[in-house]
DSSP file (Angstrom, degrees, kcal/mol; ACC not computed):
  #  RESIDUE AA STRUCTURE BP1 BP2  ACC     N-H-->O    O-->H-N    N-H-->O    O-->H-N    TCO  KAPPA ALPHA  PHI   PSI    X-CA   Y-CA   Z-CA
    1    1 A M     >        0   0    0      0, 0.0     4,-2.4     0, 0.0     5,-0.2   0.000 360.0 360.0 360.0 -43.0   31.3   27.9  -39.3
    2    2 A Q  H  >  +     0   0    0      1,-0.2     4,-2.8     2,-0.2     5,-0.2   0.872 360.0  54.0 -63.4 -35.9   28.4   28.2  -41.8
    3    3 A Q  H  > S+     0   0    0      2,-0.2     4,-2.3     1,-0.2    -1,-0.2   0.897 108.8  48.5 -65.4 -39.4   30.4   26.3  -44.4
    4    4 A I  H  > S+     0   0    0      2,-0.2     4,-2.5     1,-0.2    -2,-0.2   0.927 113.1  47.2 -65.2 -45.2   31.1   23.5  -41.9
    5    5 A I  H  X S+     0   0    0     -4,-2.4     4,-2.6     1,-0.2    -2,-0.2   0.922 112.2  50.2 -62.5 -43.8   27.4   23.3  -41.0
    6    6 A K  H  X S+     0   0    0     -4,-2.8     4,-2.4     1,-0.2    -1,-0.2   0.907 110.8  49.6 -60.9 -42.0   26.4   23.4  -44.7
    7    7 A K  H  X S+     0   0    0     -4,-2.3     4,-2.4     1,-0.2    -2,-0.2   0.926 112.3  47.0 -63.0 -45.0   28.8   20.6  -45.5
    8    8 A H  H  X S+     0   0    0     -4,-2.5     4,-2.3     2,-0.2    -2,-0.2   0.881 111.8  50.6 -66.8 -37.7   27.5   18.4  -42.6
    9    9 A L  H  X S+     0   0    0     -4,-2.6     4,-2.4     2,-0.2    -1,-0.2   0.907 110.3  50.0 -65.4 -40.8   23.9   19.0  -43.6
   10   10 A T  H  X S+     0   0    0     -4,-2.4     4,-2.2     2,-0.2    -2,-0.2   0.930 112.0  47.6 -61.4 -45.6   24.7   18.1  -47.2
   11   11 A L  H  X S+     0   0    0     -4,-2.4     4,-2.4     1,-0.2    -2,-0.2   0.888 110.8  51.9 -63.6 -39.3   26.4   14.9  -46.1
   12   12 A L  H  X S+     0   0    0     -4,-2.3     4,-2.6     2,-0.2    -1,-0.2   0.913 109.2  49.9 -63.6 -42.9   23.5   14.1  -43.8
   13   13 A L  H  X S+     0   0    0     -4,-2.4     4,-2.3     2,-0.2    -2,-0.2   0.897 110.6  49.7 -63.3 -40.0   21.0   14.5  -46.7
   14   14 A V  H  X S+     0   0    0     -4,-2.2     4,-2.4     2,-0.2    -1,-0.2   0.918 111.4  49.2 -64.3 -42.7   23.1   12.2  -48.9
   15   15 A L  H  X S+     0   0    0     -4,-2.4     4,-2.6     2,-0.2    -2,-0.2   0.919 111.0  49.4 -62.4 -43.5   23.2    9.6  -46.1
   16   16 A L  H  X S+     0   0    0     -4,-2.6     4,-2.3     1,-0.2    -1,-0.2   0.896 110.7  50.2 -63.7 -39.1   19.4    9.8  -45.6
   17   17 A A  H  X S+     0   0    0     -4,-2.3     4,-1.9     2,-0.2    -1,-0.2   0.897 110.6  50.2 -64.4 -39.5   18.8    9.5  -49.3
   18   18 A S  H  X S+     0   0    0     -4,-2.4     4,-1.9     2,-0.2    -2,-0.2   0.908 110.4  49.5 -64.0 -41.6   21.1    6.4  -49.4
   19   19 A M  H  X S+     0   0    0     -4,-2.6     4,-2.3     1,-0.2    -2,-0.2   0.897 108.9  52.5 -65.2 -39.0   19.2    4.9  -46.5
   20   20 A A  H  X S+     0   0    0     -4,-2.3     4,-1.2     1,-0.2    -1,-0.2   0.881 106.8  53.8 -63.8 -37.1   15.9    5.5  -48.2
   21   21 A T  H  < S+     0   0    0     -4,-1.9    -1,-0.2     1,-0.2     3,-0.2   0.913 113.7  41.8 -61.8 -42.7   17.3    3.7  -51.3
   22   22 A F  H  < S+     0   0    0     -4,-1.9    -2,-0.2     1,-0.2    -1,-0.2   0.823 115.4  48.6 -76.0 -30.8   18.2    0.7  -49.2
   23   23 A T  H  < S+     0   0    0     -4,-2.3     2,-0.4    -5,-0.2    -1,-0.2   0.574  98.6  77.1 -91.3  -7.5   15.1    0.6  -47.1
   24   24 A S     <  +     0   0    0     -4,-1.2     2,-0.3    -3,-0.2     5,-0.1  -0.817  52.3 166.1-103.4 145.0   12.5    0.9  -49.9
   25   25 A C        -     0   0    0     -2,-0.4    37,-0.1     1,-0.1    -3,-0.0  -0.956  32.5-145.9-155.5 134.5   11.5   -1.9  -52.2
   26   26 A D  S    S+     0   0    0     -2,-0.3    -1,-0.1     1,-0.2     3,-0.1   0.884  99.1  36.7 -68.1 -40.0    8.6   -2.3  -54.6
   27   27 A D  S    S-     0   0    0      1,-0.2     2,-0.3    39,-0.1    -1,-0.2   0.816 125.2  -1.1 -86.1 -32.5    8.2   -6.0  -54.1
   28   28 A D        -     0   0    0      1,-0.1    -1,-0.2    35,-0.0     3,-0.1  -0.991  55.1-122.8-160.2 152.9    8.8   -6.6  -50.4
   29   29 A E        -     0   0    0     -2,-0.3    -1,-0.1     1,-0.2    32,-0.0   0.715  60.1-128.1 -74.8 -20.7    9.8   -4.9  -47.2
   30   30 A G        -     0   0    0     32,-0.1     2,-0.3    29,-0.0    31,-0.2  -0.070  18.7-129.8  90.2 162.8   12.8   -7.2  -46.8
   31   31 A Y  E     -A   60   0A   0     29,-2.1    29,-2.6    -3,-0.1     2,-0.1  -0.994  22.1 -96.2-151.9 153.1   13.8   -9.3  -43.9
   32   32 A A  E     -A   59   0A   0     -2,-0.3     2,-0.3    27,-0.2    27,-0.3  -0.417  41.3-169.5 -69.4 143.2   16.9   -9.9  -41.8
   33   33 A I  E     -A   58   0A   0     25,-2.5    25,-0.5    -2,-0.1     2,-0.3  -0.889  32.4 -95.1-128.0 161.5   18.9  -13.0  -42.7
   34   34 A D    >   -     0   0    0     -2,-0.3     3,-2.7     1,-0.1     4,-0.2  -0.612  35.9-127.5 -70.7 134.0   21.8  -14.8  -41.2
   35   35 A V  G >  S+     0   0    0     -2,-0.3     3,-1.5     1,-0.3    -1,-0.1   0.766 107.8  67.8 -59.3 -23.8   25.0  -13.5  -42.6
   36   36 A R  G 3  S+     0   0    0      1,-0.3    -1,-0.3     7,-0.0     7,-0.1   0.643  89.2  66.8 -69.5 -12.3   26.0  -17.0  -43.5
   37   37 A D  G <  S+     0   0    0     -3,-2.7    -1,-0.3     2,-0.0    -2,-0.2   0.413  73.9 113.8 -89.3   2.1   23.1  -17.0  -46.0
   38   38 A L  S <  S-     0   0    0     -3,-1.5     5,-0.1    -4,-0.2    22,-0.0  -0.413  81.1 -93.9 -66.8 149.1   24.8  -14.4  -48.3
   39   39 A P    >>  -     0   0    0      0, 0.0     4,-1.8     0, 0.0     3,-0.6  -0.262  33.6-113.7 -60.8 153.5   25.9  -15.7  -51.7
   40   40 A S  H 3> S+     0   0    0      1,-0.2     4,-2.5     2,-0.2     5,-0.2   0.843 116.0  58.3 -61.1 -34.4   29.5  -16.9  -52.0
   41   41 A Q  H 3> S+     0   0    0     43,-0.5     4,-1.9     1,-0.2    -1,-0.2   0.877 105.3  50.6 -64.3 -35.6   30.4  -14.0  -54.3
   42   42 A A  H <> S+     0   0    0     -3,-0.6     4,-2.6     2,-0.2    -1,-0.2   0.913 110.5  49.4 -65.6 -42.1   29.3  -11.5  -51.7
   43   43 A W  H  X S+     0   0    0     -4,-1.8     4,-3.1     2,-0.2     5,-0.2   0.891 107.7  54.0 -64.2 -38.9   31.4  -13.3  -49.1
   44   44 A D  H  X S+     0   0    0     -4,-2.5     4,-1.9     2,-0.2    -1,-0.2   0.928 110.4  47.3 -59.3 -44.2   34.4  -13.3  -51.5
   45   45 A F  H  X S+     0   0    0     -4,-1.9     4,-2.8    40,-0.2     5,-0.5   0.941 114.6  45.7 -60.9 -49.4   34.0   -9.5  -51.8
   46   46 A L  H  X S+     0   0    0     -4,-2.6     4,-2.1     1,-0.2     7,-0.2   0.906 112.8  50.2 -63.0 -42.8   33.7   -9.0  -48.0
   47   47 A D  H  < S+     0   0    0     -4,-3.1     4,-0.4    -5,-0.2    -1,-0.2   0.854 116.1  42.6 -64.3 -34.4   36.6  -11.3  -47.3
   48   48 A Y  H  < S+     0   0    0     -4,-1.9     3,-0.2    -5,-0.2    -2,-0.2   0.935 129.3  21.7 -78.7 -47.9   38.8   -9.4  -49.8
   49   49 A Y  H  < S+     0   0    0     -4,-2.8    -3,-0.2    -5,-0.2    -2,-0.2   0.730 136.5  27.1 -96.4 -24.0   37.9   -5.8  -49.1
   50   50 A Y    ><  +     0   0    0     -4,-2.1     3,-1.8    -5,-0.5    -1,-0.2  -0.138  69.7 138.7-132.7  38.3   36.5   -5.9  -45.5
   51   51 A Y  T 3  S+     0   0    0     -4,-0.4    -1,-0.1     1,-0.3    -4,-0.1   0.753  78.1  44.1 -58.7 -26.9   38.2   -8.9  -43.9
   52   52 A D  T 3  S+     0   0    0     -3,-0.1    -1,-0.3     2,-0.1    -5,-0.1   0.328  98.7  80.1-103.5   7.8   38.8   -7.0  -40.7
   53   53 A I  S <  S-     0   0    0     -3,-1.8    -1,-0.1    -7,-0.2    -3,-0.0  -0.958  77.1-131.7-118.9 118.3   35.4   -5.4  -40.3
   54   54 A P        -     0   0    0      0, 0.0    20,-2.5     0, 0.0     2,-0.5  -0.309  15.5-119.2 -69.8 148.3   32.5   -7.5  -39.0
   55   55 A V  E     - B   0  73A   0     18,-0.2    18,-0.3     1,-0.1     3,-0.1  -0.751  27.3-175.4 -79.4 126.2   29.1   -7.7  -40.6
   56   56 A V  E     -     0   0A   0     16,-2.7     2,-0.3    -2,-0.5    17,-0.2   0.738  64.3  -1.4 -98.2 -26.4   26.6   -6.5  -38.1
   57   57 A E  E     - B   0  72A   0     15,-1.5    15,-2.6   -23,-0.0     2,-0.3  -0.981  55.4-163.4-161.2 152.9   23.4   -7.2  -40.1
   58   58 A A  E     -AB  33  71A   0    -25,-0.5   -25,-2.5    -2,-0.3     2,-0.3  -0.995   9.2-170.0-139.2 143.5   22.2   -8.5  -43.4
   59   59 A F  E     -AB  32  70A   0     11,-2.6    11,-2.0    -2,-0.3     2,-0.4  -0.940  11.9-148.4-132.6 152.9   18.9   -8.2  -45.1
   60   60 A Y  E     -AB  31  69A   0    -29,-2.6   -29,-2.1    -2,-0.3     2,-0.4  -0.988  15.8-170.9-122.2 134.2   17.2   -9.7  -48.2
   61   61 A Y  E     - B   0  68A   0      7,-3.0     7,-2.2    -2,-0.4     2,-0.1  -0.937  49.1  -0.4-123.1 144.7   14.7   -7.8  -50.3
   62   62 A G  S    S-     0   0    0     -2,-0.4     2,-0.3     5,-0.2     5,-0.2  -0.414  83.8 -79.5  83.3-155.8   12.5   -9.0  -53.1
   63   63 A S  S >  S-     0   0    0     -2,-0.1     3,-1.6   -35,-0.0     4,-0.3  -0.997  71.7 -22.1-152.2 148.9   12.4  -12.5  -54.4
   64   64 A G  G >  S-     0   0    0     -2,-0.3     3,-1.5     1,-0.3    19,-0.0  -0.150 123.1 -13.0  55.6-140.2   14.3  -14.8  -56.8
   65   65 A S  G 3  S+     0   0    0      1,-0.3    18,-0.4    17,-0.0    -1,-0.3   0.597 136.2  60.9 -73.1  -9.6   16.6  -13.2  -59.4
   66   66 A D  G <  S+     0   0    0     -3,-1.6    -1,-0.3    16,-0.1    -2,-0.2   0.481  88.8  98.8 -90.2  -4.0   14.9   -9.8  -58.7
   67   67 A G    <   -     0   0    0     -3,-1.5    16,-0.8    -4,-0.3     2,-0.3  -0.281  51.8-169.9 -81.0 167.2   16.0   -9.9  -55.1
   68   68 A Y  E     -BC  61  82A   0     -7,-2.2    -7,-3.0    14,-0.2     2,-0.3  -0.975  14.1-128.5-151.7 163.7   19.0   -8.1  -53.5
   69   69 A Y  E     -BC  60  81A   0     12,-3.1    12,-2.3    -2,-0.3     2,-0.4  -0.839   8.7-159.7-115.0 149.7   20.9   -8.0  -50.3
   70   70 A R  E     -BC  59  80A   0    -11,-2.0   -11,-2.6    -2,-0.3     2,-0.4  -1.000  10.8-169.9-128.1 131.4   22.0   -5.2  -48.1
   71   71 A V  E     -BC  58  79A   0      8,-2.8     8,-2.5    -2,-0.4     2,-0.5  -0.968   6.9-159.4-122.8 134.5   24.8   -5.7  -45.6
   72   72 A N  E     -BC  57  78A   0    -15,-2.6   -16,-2.7    -2,-0.4   -15,-1.5  -0.961  12.5-152.8-113.5 129.9   25.8   -3.2  -42.8
   73   73 A L  E >   -B   55   0A   0      4,-2.8     3,-1.9    -2,-0.5   -18,-0.2  -0.590  28.7-107.9 -99.8 163.0   29.3   -3.4  -41.4
   74   74 A A  T 3  S+     0   0    0    -20,-2.5   -19,-0.1     1,-0.3    -1,-0.1   0.747 116.8  57.0 -61.7 -26.0   30.5   -2.4  -37.9
   75   75 A D  T 3  S-     0   0    0    -21,-0.2    -1,-0.3     2,-0.1   -22,-0.0   0.434 124.7 -97.7 -87.1   2.3   32.3    0.7  -39.2
   76   76 A G  S <  S+     0   0    0     -3,-1.9     2,-0.2     1,-0.3    -2,-0.1   0.401  75.6 144.4  98.5  -2.0   29.1    2.1  -40.8
   77   77 A T        -     0   0    0     15,-0.1    -4,-2.8    16,-0.1     2,-0.4  -0.491  33.4-157.8 -70.2 138.1   29.7    0.9  -44.4
   78   78 A G  E     -CD  72  91A   0     13,-2.5    13,-3.0    -6,-0.2     2,-0.4  -0.970   9.7-173.2-117.0 135.9   26.7   -0.2  -46.3
   79   79 A I  E     -CD  71  90A   0     -8,-2.5    -8,-2.8    -2,-0.4     2,-0.4  -0.992  11.0-154.0-132.8 135.1   26.9   -2.6  -49.3
   80   80 A G  E     -CD  70  89A   0      9,-2.8     8,-2.6    -2,-0.4     9,-1.3  -0.909  13.0-174.0-107.1 136.1   24.3   -3.7  -51.7
   81   81 A F  E     -CD  69  87A   0    -12,-2.3   -12,-3.1    -2,-0.4     6,-0.2  -0.961  20.7-126.1-125.3 144.4   24.6   -7.1  -53.5
   82   82 A D  E >   -C   68   0A   0      4,-2.5     3,-1.7    -2,-0.4   -14,-0.2  -0.143  48.2 -81.0 -75.7-176.4   22.4   -8.5  -56.3
   83   83 A A  T 3  S+     0   0    0    -16,-0.8   -15,-0.1   -18,-0.4   -17,-0.1   0.746 132.9  47.9 -60.7 -24.5   20.7  -11.9  -56.0
   84   84 A W  T 3  S-     0   0    0    -19,-0.1   -43,-0.5     2,-0.1    -1,-0.3   0.472 122.3-102.2 -96.1  -3.9   24.0  -13.6  -57.1
   85   85 A G  S <  S+     0   0    0     -3,-1.7     2,-0.4     1,-0.3   -40,-0.2   0.567  71.6 143.2  96.7   9.4   26.2  -11.7  -54.7
   86   86 A K        -     0   0    0      1,-0.1    -4,-2.5   -41,-0.0    -1,-0.3  -0.709  53.1-118.8 -82.6 130.3   27.7   -9.1  -57.1
   87   87 A W  E     +D   81   0A   0     -2,-0.4    -6,-0.3    -6,-0.2     3,-0.1  -0.371  39.8 165.1 -67.1 145.5   28.2   -5.7  -55.4
   88   88 A Y  E     +     0   0A   0     -8,-2.6    37,-2.7     1,-0.4     2,-0.3   0.388  65.6  32.7-134.0  -7.5   26.3   -2.8  -56.9
   89   89 A F  E     +DE  80 124A   0     -9,-1.3    -9,-2.8    35,-0.2     2,-0.4  -0.962  53.2 177.5-153.7 132.0   26.5   -0.2  -54.2
   90   90 A V  E     -DE  79 123A   0     33,-2.4    33,-2.3    -2,-0.3     2,-0.5  -0.986   4.0-176.3-135.2 127.4   29.0    0.7  -51.5
   91   91 A S  E     -DE  78 122A   0    -13,-3.0   -13,-2.5    -2,-0.4    31,-0.2  -0.967  10.5-164.1-124.7 114.3   28.6    3.5  -49.1
   92   92 A A        -     0   0    0     29,-3.2     6,-0.1    -2,-0.5   -15,-0.1  -0.534  33.9 -88.5 -92.0 159.5   31.5    4.2  -46.8
   93   93 A P    >   -     0   0    0      0, 0.0     3,-2.0     0, 0.0    -1,-0.1  -0.317  44.5-109.5 -59.7 154.1   31.4    6.4  -43.6
   94   94 A W  T 3  S+     0   0    0      1,-0.3    25,-0.1    -3,-0.1    -2,-0.0   0.668 118.4  55.4 -67.5 -16.0   32.2   10.0  -44.4
   95   95 A D  T 3  S+     0   0    0     26,-0.1    -1,-0.3     2,-0.0     2,-0.2   0.229 114.1  43.1 -96.8  15.1   35.5    9.9  -42.7
   96   96 A S  S <  S-     0   0    0     -3,-2.0     2,-0.3    23,-0.1    23,-0.1  -0.520  76.0-129.3-134.4-161.2   36.6    6.9  -44.9
   97   97 A S        -     0   0    0     -2,-0.2    24,-0.2    24,-0.1     3,-0.1  -0.978  27.9 -93.2-153.9 163.3   36.3    5.9  -48.6
   98   98 A V        -     0   0    0     22,-2.8    22,-0.2    -2,-0.3    24,-0.1  -0.457  62.4 -81.5 -74.2 155.6   35.2    3.0  -50.7
   99   99 A P    >   -     0   0    0      0, 0.0     3,-1.7     0, 0.0     4,-0.4  -0.350  32.2-137.4 -61.0 132.4   38.0    0.5  -51.6
  100  100 A A  G >  S+     0   0    0      1,-0.3     3,-1.3     2,-0.2     8,-0.1   0.791  97.8  71.8 -59.9 -28.3   40.1    1.7  -54.5
  101  101 A G  G 3  S+     0   0    0      1,-0.3    -1,-0.3   -52,-0.0   -52,-0.0   0.659  96.4  49.1 -66.2 -16.1   40.1   -1.8  -56.0
  102  102 A I  G <  S+     0   0    0     -3,-1.7    -1,-0.3     2,-0.1    -2,-0.2   0.509  94.7  87.3 -98.6  -5.2   36.4   -1.6  -56.9
  103  103 A I  S <  S-     0   0    0     -3,-1.3     5,-0.1    -4,-0.4    20,-0.0  -0.816  86.3-113.8 -98.1 128.1   36.7    1.8  -58.6
  104  104 A P    >>  -     0   0    0      0, 0.0     4,-1.9     0, 0.0     3,-0.9  -0.314  27.1-120.3 -57.0 140.6   37.6    1.9  -62.3
  105  105 A P  H 3> S+     0   0    0      0, 0.0     4,-2.7     0, 0.0     5,-0.2   0.826 110.5  57.6 -54.7 -36.9   41.1    3.5  -62.8
  106  106 A R  H 3> S+     0   0    0      1,-0.2     4,-2.2     2,-0.2     5,-0.1   0.865 107.1  48.6 -65.3 -33.6   39.7    6.2  -65.1
  107  107 A I  H <> S+     0   0    0     -3,-0.9     4,-2.7     2,-0.2     5,-0.3   0.920 110.9  49.9 -70.5 -43.3   37.4    7.4  -62.4
  108  108 A I  H  X S+     0   0    0     -4,-1.9     4,-2.6     1,-0.2    -2,-0.2   0.925 112.4  48.2 -58.4 -44.6   40.2    7.3  -59.8
  109  109 A N  H  X S+     0   0    0     -4,-2.7     4,-1.9     2,-0.2    -2,-0.2   0.912 111.7  49.3 -63.3 -43.2   42.3    9.4  -62.2
  110  110 A F  H  X S+     0   0    0     -4,-2.2     4,-2.8     2,-0.2     5,-0.4   0.949 114.4  43.9 -61.3 -50.4   39.5   11.9  -62.8
  111  111 A V  H  X S+     0   0    0     -4,-2.7     4,-2.5     1,-0.2     7,-0.2   0.908 112.8  52.6 -63.6 -41.8   38.7   12.4  -59.1
  112  112 A G  H  < S+     0   0    0     -4,-2.6    -1,-0.2    -5,-0.3    -2,-0.2   0.849 115.4  41.4 -61.9 -34.4   42.4   12.6  -58.3
  113  113 A Y  H  < S+     0   0    0     -4,-1.9    -2,-0.2    -5,-0.2    -1,-0.2   0.934 127.7  27.3 -79.1 -48.7   43.0   15.3  -60.9
  114  114 A Y  H  < S+     0   0    0     -4,-2.8    -3,-0.2     1,-0.2    -2,-0.2   0.707 135.5  27.9 -91.3 -21.7   39.9   17.5  -60.4
  115  115 A Y    ><  +     0   0    0     -4,-2.5     3,-1.9    -5,-0.4    -1,-0.2  -0.478  68.5 162.7-135.5  62.8   39.1   16.7  -56.7
  116  116 A P  T 3  S+     0   0    0      0, 0.0    -1,-0.1     0, 0.0    -4,-0.1   0.693  75.6  46.6 -63.8 -19.5   42.5   15.9  -55.2
  117  117 A Y  T 3  S+     0   0    0     -6,-0.1     2,-0.3    -3,-0.1    -5,-0.1   0.293  97.8  88.1-105.1  10.4   41.5   16.5  -51.6
  118  118 A E    <   -     0   0    0     -3,-1.9     2,-0.3    -7,-0.2    -3,-0.1  -0.824  61.7-145.0-113.0 149.1   38.2   14.5  -51.7
  119  119 A A        -     0   0    0     -2,-0.3    16,-2.0   -25,-0.1     2,-0.8  -0.773  24.7-114.5-104.9 153.3   37.5   10.8  -51.2
  120  120 A I  E     + F   0 134A   0     -2,-0.3   -22,-2.8    14,-0.2    14,-0.2  -0.811  38.1 171.9 -86.0 113.3   35.0    8.7  -53.0
  121  121 A V  E     +     0   0A   0     12,-2.3   -29,-3.2    -2,-0.8     2,-0.3   0.549  62.4  27.8-102.8 -10.0   32.5    7.8  -50.2
  122  122 A S  E     +EF  91 133A   0     11,-1.4    11,-2.0   -31,-0.2     2,-0.4  -0.982  57.6 179.3-152.0 139.6   29.8    6.1  -52.3
  123  123 A I  E     -EF  90 132A   0    -33,-2.3   -33,-2.4    -2,-0.3     2,-0.4  -0.994   4.2-173.8-141.5 135.6   29.8    4.3  -55.6
  124  124 A T  E     -EF  89 131A   0      7,-2.7     7,-2.3    -2,-0.4     2,-0.5  -0.995  21.0-136.7-129.6 131.2   26.8    2.7  -57.4
  125  125 A I  E     - F   0 130A   0    -37,-2.7     5,-0.2    -2,-0.4     2,-0.2  -0.771  33.6-178.9 -83.5 127.5   26.8    0.6  -60.5
  126  126 A T        -     0   0    0      3,-2.7     3,-0.3    -2,-0.5     0, 0.0  -0.614  44.4 -94.8-118.2 178.8   24.0    1.7  -62.8
  127  127 A G  S    S+     0   0    0      1,-0.2    17,-0.1    -2,-0.2     3,-0.1   0.731 125.9  37.4 -66.6 -21.6   22.7    0.6  -66.2
  128  128 A Y  S    S-     0   0    0     15,-0.1    16,-0.8    14,-0.1     2,-0.3   0.489 128.8 -74.6-109.6  -6.4   24.8    3.3  -67.9
  129  129 A G  E    S- G   0 143A   0     -3,-0.3    -3,-2.7    14,-0.2     2,-0.4  -0.865  76.3 -25.1 155.5-118.7   28.0    3.2  -65.7
  130  130 A Y  E     -FG 125 142A   0     12,-2.6    12,-3.1    -2,-0.3     2,-0.4  -0.992  34.3-158.0-138.9 141.4   28.7    4.5  -62.3
  131  131 A D  E     -FG 124 141A   0     -7,-2.3    -7,-2.7    -2,-0.4     2,-0.3  -0.971  22.0-175.8-112.2 135.7   27.4    7.2  -59.9
  132  132 A I  E     -FG 123 140A   0      8,-2.9     8,-2.2    -2,-0.4     2,-0.4  -0.921  17.9-152.1-128.9 157.4   29.8    8.3  -57.2
  133  133 A I  E     -FG 122 139A   0    -11,-2.0   -12,-2.3    -2,-0.3   -11,-1.4  -0.999  17.0-146.3-126.4 132.3   29.6   10.7  -54.3
  134  134 A L  E >   -F  120   0A   0      4,-2.8     3,-2.3    -2,-0.4   -14,-0.2  -0.496  31.0-102.7 -93.2 165.9   32.7   12.5  -53.0
  135  135 A S  T 3  S+     0   0    0    -16,-2.0   -15,-0.1     1,-0.3  -124,-0.1   0.657 122.1  57.0 -64.4 -16.0   33.4   13.5  -49.4
  136  136 A N  T 3  S-     0   0    0    -17,-0.2    -1,-0.3     2,-0.1  -126,-0.1   0.364 123.5-103.4 -93.7   5.4   32.4   17.1  -50.2
  137  137 A G  S <  S+     0   0    0     -3,-2.3    -2,-0.1     1,-0.3     2,-0.1   0.330  71.8 147.2  92.6  -7.0   29.0   16.0  -51.3
  138  138 A T        -     0   0    0     -5,-0.1    -4,-2.8     1,-0.0     2,-0.5  -0.421  35.3-151.6 -64.4 133.0   29.7   16.3  -55.1
  139  139 A E  E     -G  133   0A   0     -6,-0.2     2,-0.3    -2,-0.1    -6,-0.2  -0.923  16.5-179.4-109.1 132.7   27.9   13.8  -57.2
  140  140 A L  E     -G  132   0A   0     -8,-2.2    -8,-2.9    -2,-0.5     2,-0.4  -0.965  14.7-151.4-132.0 147.2   29.4   12.6  -60.5
  141  141 A S  E     -GH 131 149A   0      8,-0.7     8,-2.2    -2,-0.3     2,-0.3  -0.956  13.1-174.0-119.8 139.9   28.2   10.1  -63.1
  142  142 A F  E     -GH 130 148A   0    -12,-3.1   -12,-2.6    -2,-0.4     6,-0.2  -0.956  19.9-127.1-129.9 146.9   30.5    8.1  -65.4
  143  143 A D  E >   -G  129   0A   0      4,-2.5     3,-1.9    -2,-0.3   -14,-0.2  -0.230  46.3 -85.9 -80.8-178.1   29.7    5.9  -68.3
  144  144 A H  T 3  S+     0   0    0    -16,-0.8   -15,-0.1     1,-0.3    -1,-0.1   0.696 129.8  55.8 -64.2 -18.0   31.1    2.3  -68.6
  145  145 A Y  T 3  S-     0   0    0      2,-0.1    -1,-0.3   -39,-0.0     3,-0.1   0.445 121.0-105.8 -92.8  -1.1   34.3    3.6  -70.1
  146  146 A G  S <  S+     0   0    0     -3,-1.9     2,-0.4     1,-0.3    -2,-0.1   0.638  72.2 143.0  87.1  14.6   35.0    6.0  -67.1
  147  147 A E        -     0   0    0      1,-0.0    -4,-2.5   -37,-0.0    -1,-0.3  -0.767  49.2-125.8 -90.0 131.2   34.0    9.2  -69.0
  148  148 A V  E     +H  142   0A   0     -2,-0.4     2,-0.3    -6,-0.2    -6,-0.2  -0.447  35.3 170.3 -74.0 147.0   32.2   11.8  -66.9
  149  149 A Y  E      H  141   0A   0     -8,-2.2    -8,-0.7    -2,-0.1     0, 0.0  -0.967 360.0 360.0-150.0 165.2   28.8   13.1  -68.1
  150  150 A D              0   0    0     -2,-0.3    -8,-0.1   -10,-0.1    -2,-0.0   0.440 360.0 360.0 -87.0 360.0   25.9   15.2  -66.8
């Protein structure tokens, strides 16, 4: 029972940290936008990977090329897009996973080998590669070549 509670608390903390990342912004508090105002590249991503899940809200933060979008889907998925509509963050509900098509194959292979019973529930593109969070709360970082590092 304690292990289950510990797992749920860890997942809750990760979710809260993810929400804090999306809701904080140095330049601007952000504002709600009409989902039709998302860049076309963001719509292409949503149509391809989430065609059957409605967008419930969309926000824009910042200004110009420094701005970014946050989209929340009906199933609880949160997605971040840069000013041009390229995804940089996807956070799936804990009972789901991010689409395999956005994860580099080497990362999928690594997780499948070392964590065969875990799903990738969050992925962030960073300046050095990718950060992921697994369904058990494990956080891993990979370089652009898909090599894990500390």
